[in-house]
N, CA, C and O of each residue as an XYZ file, in Angstrom:
240
protein
N      66.966     75.800    116.906
C      68.129     76.439    117.562
C      69.420     76.173    116.758
O      70.245     77.069    116.580
N      69.574     74.949    116.286
C      70.837     74.624    115.579
C      71.008     75.519    114.331
O      72.100     76.001    114.030
N      69.880     75.718    113.621
C      69.958     76.557    112.442
C      70.425     77.954    112.771
O      71.233     78.531    112.044
N      69.921     78.505    113.865
C      70.267     79.862    114.265
C      71.785     79.921    114.591
O      72.468     80.873    114.214
N      72.287     78.907    115.285
C      73.710     78.879    115.617
C      74.536     78.831    114.356
O      75.549     79.521    114.241
N      74.099     78.006    113.393
C      74.819     77.923    112.098
C      74.814     79.282    111.411
O      75.846     79.721    110.902
N      73.660     79.957    111.390
C      73.556     81.272    110.754
C      74.501     82.240    111.414
O      75.214     82.985    110.742
N      74.509     82.229    112.769
C      75.406     83.119    113.482
C      76.852     82.851    113.126
O      77.633     83.781    112.926
N      77.211     81.572    113.046
C      78.593     81.223    112.663
C      78.920     81.743    111.273
O      80.002     82.283    111.042
N      77.979     81.579    110.344
C      78.206     82.062    108.980
C      78.432     83.576    108.972
O      79.330     84.090    108.305
N      77.570     84.281    109.751
C      77.712     85.751    109.834
C      79.090     86.125    110.424
O      79.753     87.053    109.962
N      79.490     85.371    111.456
C      80.799     85.664    112.086
C      81.920     85.493    111.042
O      82.825     86.322    110.947
N      81.839     84.418    110.274
C      82.853     84.192    109.262
C      82.896     85.321    108.244
O      83.965     85.795    107.858
N      81.707     85.742    107.817
C      81.622     86.861    106.843
C      82.261     88.106    107.418
O      83.067     88.763    106.759
N      81.884     88.441    108.697
C      82.416     89.616    109.345
C      83.924     89.526    109.468
O      84.635     90.515    109.291
N      84.409     88.319    109.775
C      85.882     88.137    109.904
C      86.540     88.453    108.563
O      87.570     89.126    108.513
N      85.944     87.969    107.489
C      86.496     88.230    106.162
C      86.576     89.723    105.927
O      87.603     90.239    105.486
N      85.460     90.430    106.232
C      85.414     91.853    105.999
C      86.462     92.582    106.828
O      87.172     93.452    106.324
N      86.555     92.209    108.143
C      87.516     92.887    109.012
C      88.937     92.633    108.497
O      89.770     93.539    108.523
N      89.224     91.411    108.031
C      90.527     91.108    107.501
C      90.813     91.959    106.268
O      91.916     92.481    106.107
N      89.818     92.095    105.406
C      89.978     92.909    104.201
C      90.281     94.361    104.614
O      91.184     94.994    104.067
N      89.516     94.872    105.580
C      89.712     96.254    106.013
C      91.115     96.420    106.581
O      91.809     97.387    106.268
N      91.531     95.467    107.422
C      92.853     95.544    108.029
C      93.933     95.565    106.939
O      94.872     96.358    107.006
N      93.793     94.689    105.939
C      94.783     94.627    104.862
C      94.819     95.955    104.129
O      95.896     96.466    103.820
N      93.654     96.519    103.849
C      93.573     97.801    103.125
C      94.250     98.895    103.925
O      94.996     99.710    103.381
N      93.973     98.908    105.266
C      94.568     99.929    106.119
C      96.088     99.822    106.108
O      96.791    100.830    106.033
N      96.591     98.580    106.185
C      98.051     98.372    106.169
C      98.642     98.903    104.851
O      99.663     99.590    104.838
N      97.965     98.559    103.750
C      98.439     99.013    102.446
C      98.486    100.528    102.375
O      99.450    101.106    101.873
N      97.429    101.171    102.885
C      97.374    102.641    102.845
C      98.527    103.233    103.663
O      99.180    104.185    103.236
N      98.764    102.654    104.840
C      99.822    103.151    105.701
C     101.183    103.025    104.974
O     102.007    103.940    105.002
N     101.384    101.891    104.341
C     102.657    101.638    103.658
C     102.794    102.639    102.494
O     103.867    103.206    102.284
N     101.699    102.852    101.739
C     101.778    103.688    100.551
C     101.618    105.170    100.834
O     101.873    105.983     99.946
N     101.206    105.555    102.032
C     100.871    106.975    102.283
C     102.084    107.848    102.035
O     101.940    108.931    101.467
N     103.274    107.426    102.435
C     104.470    108.255    102.247
C     104.729    108.566    100.798
O     104.875    109.728    100.420
N     104.788    107.520     99.975
C     105.088    107.729     98.557
C     103.949    108.492     97.888
O     104.196    109.323     97.015
N     102.709    108.224     98.284
C     101.580    108.926     97.686
C     101.637    110.395     97.993
O     101.393    111.222     97.115
N     101.957    110.742     99.230
C     102.042    112.156     99.614
C     103.113    112.856     98.776
O     102.891    113.961     98.278
N     104.291    112.203     98.618
C     105.331    112.788     97.806
C     104.857    113.032     96.390
O     105.120    114.083     95.804
N     104.148    112.041     95.839
C     103.628    112.142     94.476
C     102.722    113.352     94.355
O     102.866    114.148     93.427
N     101.775    113.500     95.298
C     100.813    114.617     95.205
C     101.548    115.933     95.361
O     101.216    116.906     94.683
N     102.549    115.989     96.246
C     103.323    117.211     96.398
C     103.974    117.588     95.085
O     103.854    118.724     94.624
N     104.673    116.619     94.475
C     105.347    116.894     93.195
C     104.357    117.358     92.153
O     104.609    118.311     91.416
N     103.192    116.653     92.098
C     102.157    117.020     91.098
C     101.724    118.460     91.343
O     101.629    119.244     90.398
N     101.464    118.813     92.578
C     101.018    120.154     92.907
C     102.059    121.184     92.448
O     101.715    122.199     91.842
N     103.326    120.909     92.745
C     104.377    121.862     92.390
C     104.469    122.022     90.877
O     104.541    123.142     90.372
N     104.467    120.910     90.158
C     104.544    120.979     88.699
C     103.311    121.711     88.180
O     103.396    122.510     87.247
N     102.152    121.426     88.804
C     100.917    122.044     88.375
C     101.010    123.555     88.515
O     100.699    124.299     87.584
N     101.450    124.007     89.715
C     101.502    125.459     89.947
C     102.544    126.104     89.027
O     102.278    127.142     88.422
N     103.729    125.492     88.921
C     104.780    126.095     88.106
C     104.319    126.165     86.647
O     104.756    127.039     85.898
N     103.435    125.241     86.244
C     102.913    125.241     84.882
C     101.885    126.358     84.678
O     101.870    127.022     83.641
N     101.011    126.556     85.703
C      99.861    127.468     85.527
C     100.266    128.907     85.799
O      99.850    129.805     85.066
N     101.076    129.157     86.843
C     101.330    130.544     87.272
C     101.989    131.362     86.172
O     101.528    132.472     85.905
N     103.051    130.876     85.512
C     103.665    131.709     84.462
C     102.673    132.057     83.340
O     102.655    133.184     82.845
N     101.845    131.067     82.945
C     100.842    131.312     81.918
C      99.902    132.437     82.365
O      99.585    133.354     81.607
N      99.466    132.330     83.641
C      98.541    133.341     84.167
C      99.146    134.716     84.154
O      98.469    135.697     83.847
N     100.459    134.798     84.496
C     101.142    136.094     84.535
C     101.330    136.627     83.119
O     101.155    137.819     82.867
N     101.689    135.736     82.199
C     101.945    136.169     80.814
C     100.669    136.547     80.113
O     100.664    137.471     79.301
N      99.570    135.851     80.406
C      98.307    136.046     79.678
C      97.825    137.498     79.689
O      97.704    138.110     78.628
N      97.542    138.070     80.888
C      97.016    139.434     80.924
C      97.989    140.453     80.379
O      97.573    141.423     79.746
N      99.312    140.252     80.614
C     100.298    141.223     80.143
C     100.376    141.133     78.626
O     101.146    141.863     78.002
């Protein structure tokens, strides 16, 4: 019985570590989501402005 209790405790500790890691990652994502969204928006705009004129000029 003692061994099983020890194993359960070990598993609990492991799970706690994982949940803490997940929580930390979620917090980081929430903090970074604003700046990341802005970055992707800017990239998309630069991307489109770069590609569209080429596409228009190419066939003409």
